[in-house]
N, C-alpha and C positions, 0 to 999 in steps of 0.2 A: 631672256637668254642673250648673252653678250655675243659679239661678232666672233670671237675666238671659240666660244662654246658651240656656236652654230657651225663654224668651219669643222670643228672636231666631230660634231654629229654627222655632217655630210660625209666625212671620211669614213666613219664607222658604217654608215648606210651603204657606201660604195663597197666596202669590204664584204658586207653581208650579201650584196648583189653578186659579187664574184663567186661566193659559195653557192648561191642559188643557181647561177649559170652552170656551175660544175655538177650540180645534183643529178641531172639526167645521165651524165657519163659515169658518175659514181655508182648509180643504180645499174647501169648497163654492164659495167665491168666487175661488179662485186662478185667475188668467188672465182674470177677468171685468172688464168695464169698469163703473166707477161714476162717475156725473156728480154733482158737488157744487156746488150753488149757494151761494156764500159771500156773506153779507150781514148786515145788521142790526148789533146791538151787538157781535157777534163780530169786526167790522171796526174797532171803536172802542176797546174795552177791551183793554189790553195783555196782561193775563193770558189772556184768551180768545183773542186773536190767536195767542199762543204755543201754546196748547193745540190749536187747529185746525191750525196748521202742523205740529206734532208728529204729529197724527193722520194727516194727508194723507201725510206722508213715510213713516210707518210702513206705511200701506196699500200704498205703492209697493214698499217693501222686502220685504214678505211675499207679493208676487206679484199684487196687484190692479193695475188700470190706472185710477188716478184722473184725471179731467178736471175742472178747476175753472173755473166760470163765476162771475164776481163782479159785484156791484152797485157802488154808490158814491154813492148818493143824498145822504148827509150831506156828503160831500166836494164834490159838485156844488153843493149849496145854500150851503155856506160860501163857495165861490169866487164864486157869483153875488152873494152879499151884498157881497163885496169890490168887485165891479164895479157895485154898486147896481142889479142886475137882479132884478126881482121873480120869485119862484117861484110857479107856479100849477099845480094838479093837477085833472084831470078823470078820473073813474072809476079813480083810483089811478095814473094816468099823468101824467108831467110835460109840461105844455104847452111846446113847444120851438121857438122862432123861430130865425132864422139865428144871432143873437148867442148865444142860449142853447146852440145846437148846438155852436158853436165852443168854448165853455167846457166843455161836457160831454165833448167828444172830448179836449180838452186834459187834463182831469182824469182821465177813465177810462183813457185809453191811456197818457198821459205820466206820470201820478203813481200812481194807485191800482194799476194793473196791475203796474208795475215794483216797487212796494213789496212786493206779494205774492210776485212772483218772487224778489226779494231775500231775503225771510223764509224761503221754502222752501229756497233755496240755502244759507242759513245753518244750516238743520237737517240738511244733508247731502243734500237732494234735488237734482235737476237740472231746474229749471223753465224753461219757455220761454213768454214772453208773446206773445199774439196778439190781434188783434181781427178782426171779420168782413170787414174790407177786405183783410187779408193773404191773398193767394191767391184773393181773391173768394169766400171760403167761406161767407159769409152774404149771400145775395141777398134784398133786401126791396123793399117798395113803401110808399107813404104809408098810414098808418093814419088812419081817420076814427072818432072817438068817436061813440057813439050816445047822445043825450040826449033823453029824452021822445019817442022815435021819430024824431028828426031827426039827420042826420049833421053832425058838427062837425069842421072842420079844426083840429087842434091842433099843426100845424107838422111839424117833422122828427122825427116819431115813426113807427117802422117796423113793418110787418107782415112776417113772414118768408115768403118765397116758396119758398126752397130752401136747404138746408144741403149743402155739398159736404164729406163727412166724411173725404176721403182724407188731407188734411194732418193732421187729428187722429189718424186711425188710424196714420199713419206715426210721429208723435211719441210718442203714448201706447204704441204697440207696441214702442218701443225703451225706453231707460232714462230717458226724459224725462217730465215732468209738464206738459201743456199748461195754460196759464192764459189764459182768454178774457175780453176786455172786450166788453160787449154793444153794439157798434157795427156796423151793417151798411151795405150800399151798394146803390143802385138801378142800373138799367141805364144811367143817364146819369152815373154816378160820384158822385152826391150821397150824403153820409153821413147816417145816421139813428140816432137814439137808440132802442134797443129795450129793453123791460122785461127785466131780467136773468132773472127767473123763466121768461119765455117763451123766451128764448134757451136756458136750461139744459134746458128740456123738449124743445125742437126738436133740440138737440145729442144728448140722450139717445136720442131716437127715431132720429136719423140714424146713430148709431154702434152701435145695437142694445144699449144699455146694460142690464146686469142690474138696476141700481137707479138711481134719481134721488133725491137727498137735498137738500131745501131747508132751509137754516139760516135761522131767523126769530127774531123777538123775542116770539113767542107760544108757548104750550105745545102748540099744534096747532089743528086745526079744531074749532070748538065748535058744539054743537047749539042749538036754540031755548031750552034751559034753561041755556045758558052752561056746559055740561059738555063735557069733552074727548071727542071721538070718536076712540077708539084705533085702530079698524079700520073701513074702509068700502069698499064696492064702487063701481064706476063709476056705476051707476044711482042709488045712494043719494046720492052727491055731486052728481049732476046735479039730483036733486030738491031738495036743499038750496039750490042756485043758483036754481032756478025759483021757489022759495018765499021768496027773499030772506033765508034764514037765514045764508047766506054773503054778506058785504057788503064794500064798500070795497077796501082794498089786498089783501085775501085773494082777491078775484075773479080777477085775472090769474094768481095763483099756482095756484089749483085748475083754471082753464081750461087752463093749460099742463100740469098734471098729467094731466088727462083726455085731452089730445091725445097725451101721451107713452104713456099706457096703451093708447089706441086704435091707436098705432103700433107696439106690441109690447113696450114696457117692462113688465116683470113687476110691479114694485112701486115706488111713489113714496112717499117719507117726508117729511112736514113736521114738523121737529123744532125744539126750543128751543135755539138757538145760544148761549144764555146759560149753559148747563150745561157745565162743563169736560169735555173729551174726549167731547162728545156724539156724534161720529162713531163712535168705538169702541164706545160704549154701544149705539148703534143697530145696527151691523153685527154685532157679536160677542157679543151677549147674546140670550137667548131672547125676552124680553118687549120689548126696545127701549124707545124713548121717543117721545112725540108721536103723530102720526096716520099710519097706513099706509093708502094707497089702493091696493087690490089689483086686479090683472087676474084674469080667470076662471082663468088657468093658474097663479096664484101658488102 
């Protein structure tokens, strides 16, 4: 055997070793539901888009049941700019009047959702696009932001009342990958924009997911010294919220995580979606990446 053939053989053996290392995790999570919140730079960068779609498709083919909940903030902001509509945020949530709601629904359901479905289908998956209006599976009410102890109406921003998981169970239990846009509906038929992290957490709780994974543009939750918190329990994260260590756009993420944990989800992962194949690294390696928020039964 020549040196080049020997080198190639070692590379192949190394690849086989990676698969063997992943085998216990494949066995552990086969048949389990994993909810993935897809957002941040992974929705913008073409290389990262491709990486995430490959990861999700692979998860389906090896026996997991991925459900994708996506954001679309940059797309919404770009569309609002074209219509000369100002973007405003309160506590990390977009202030959404009727005009903004129309644009958000058009972008999230008509553009972003279908692009993700198309990308997954191109990878060999069978994706189906949904929003909370379909089958009425996300029921919501108006959200009021709290600012300095006072409630503020920020428009058509929703708080989830109920998730009807049957449509997701049916689709994910078959050969399809549900892709959910974070739009809900109230009892009067009004559409509401809902924070995608909140929707992902509520969906994970409703379908009794094994894991909830949030793709973000940060390395994870950070402590008061700006160091990454790699693992934390429910009470520790709650304390970080109460002491304002967790601030801004991370607040709705971790609140959703805590709700998911309290509703029976065993582990919630906040990971850096800027890392190629971050989903595979998180699920199929011992150490994982980012922050793991654990339930007591994890």
